[in-house]
N, C-alpha and C positions, 0 to 999 in steps of 0.2 A: 083672244080666248085664254091663252096661257096665263095672262095677267089676272084675269077674273078667277081662274082656278087657284093661283097662288094667293090671291087676296082672300078668297073664301076659306081655304084650309088654314092659311096663316092666321087669319082673324079668329077662326074657331080654336086653334091652339092657344092663341093669346088669351081669349076669354076663359078657356078652361084652366090655364095656368093661373090666371088672376083669381078665378073662383076657388081654386084649390090652395090659394096663398103660396104658390110655388113659382112665382114669376121669375125670380132671380135664378133659382135652381134650373128651371127649364131653359132659361136664356143661356146659361153656361153649357147645358147639355146640347142645345141647338148649335152653339158655336163649335163645339167639339165634333158633333155629328156632321156638320157642314164641312169642316176641315177634313175629316176622315173621308168623306165622299169625294171632295175635290182632289185630295192627295191620291186617291185610288180610282182613277178613271175607269178601270176595269169593272169596278162595282157599279158605277153609273151605266156603263155599257150593258152589263148583265141585267140590271133592273129595267132597262128600256128595250131589251132585245125581244122582238115579237115571237120568236120560236121557243122561248122559255116560258113555261106555264106560270100562272099567277101563284099557284100553290108552291112551286119551287122558289119563286122570288120571295114569297112570304117567309118560307123556311130560312132563306139566306138572311133576310132582314132580322128575323128573330135570333138566329145563331150569332149574328154580329152584335146586335144591340141589346138583347134581353139580358138583364142583370147588370148592364153597364150604364144604362140611362133609365129614366123613369118609365113606368108602365104607360103613362100618358103619351110620352113621345113614341114609344114602340107602337102603341095603339094607333097613333096618327100615321106612322109609316106603313103599318099593315093596311089601314083603311085606304091610304093613297094608292098602294099597290093593288088592292082589291078593286078599286074603281078605275084602274088602268091609267092613273095619272103619275106613274113612277118617273116619267121624264120631267116632271115639274117639282121634284123634291127640293132641289137647290133653290129654285125661285120661291117656294113656300118658306124655306128657311130664311131667305133674304127678306121677304115680307115681314116675317115674325121679328127679325132683328131690327128692321126699320121701325116697326110698331113699338117694340120695346123701348128703343131710344127715344121715340117721340113721347111715350108715356112717362119715361124717367127724365125728360127734358135734357137729353144729351144731344148736342148739335155735332154734326160732322162738318168740319171746316177744312177746306183745301186752300193753302196759301202758296202762291208762286212768286218768287223773288228773283232778281237778276244775280244775286250772290247769296251765300249762306248767311242766315240771320243769327245774331247773338241770342243767347238764352234770355237776356233781359228784353230784347226786342220781341221775341216770341211771347213772353209773359205779358208784355204791354198789349200786343195785338189781341191775345186771348181775353185779357181783362176788358178791353174796349168792346169786343164782340159780345161778351156776356152782359155787359152793362146796357147794351142797346137791343138785346133780344130777351126772350123768355127762358133761354137755356140756363141751366144750373151748372152745367159743365160742358166741356168741348172735347171731342176726339179730333185732334188736329194732325193733318198731313202736310208736310212742307216739301216743296220741290224747288229746284233751282233751274231757271231757264234764262241763260244769258241774253237771248234774243229780245227780251223785253226791255233791255237797256237799263232801266231803273224803275223805281216804284214797286207796286204790289198788285197782284190779282187775287182777290178773295172770292171763294165760292162756297156757299152754304145752301143746301137744297137747290132750288132753281134760281137763286139770286146770285148775281155776279157783280162785284165792284172792281172795275178795272181802272187803276190809277197808274198804269205802266206808261213809261215814256214812249214805248213803241205805239201804244194805242193813241196817245195824244198826237204823235207825229202823223199817224194815219188819218186822224180827224182833220188835222191842219192841211194835209195834202188834199183831201177831198174838198175842203173849203176853198183852197187856192185853185184847184182845178175848175171850180165853178165860177171863178172870178174872171171877167173878161176885161182886158185893158184896152182902152180907147186912146189912141194917139192922134194928134192933129198935125 
């Protein structure tokens, strides 16, 4: 249910931002508002507290955000609070951010390697991914995991390409475990 709520409100914000030709501005505001909320867990707790009236929550939202972000974003936040969906605000922002990146053809790539990669290798990986996808640019996150021994693990959306030595050894082990040796 929460996913449906975040999709509905996030899509409505996206459509409105597109219609107003303010998509990039609202995207930047959503990033800031999301960070503000995640950095201030007390605010999220206050907004989702059942004993605080909706009117008080709306007043808090307006005091914090009015004049700092667009009326469109303030309006969304007020609507979300009025409808009692205040616990879904971060999920709504996340949906909007994902939708924005999809629209702008920005891929989010996660790369795991056994050791730190050189800048040249990073550029090479990103160039290859862009050449085989519809993305115009990538937002890339690199991590090092020595347990993969060698190779790379690439993840973009729900696709994973695992060329790690660890993965290859595990596949080989499964294959060998399935082999029976007959001796005479």
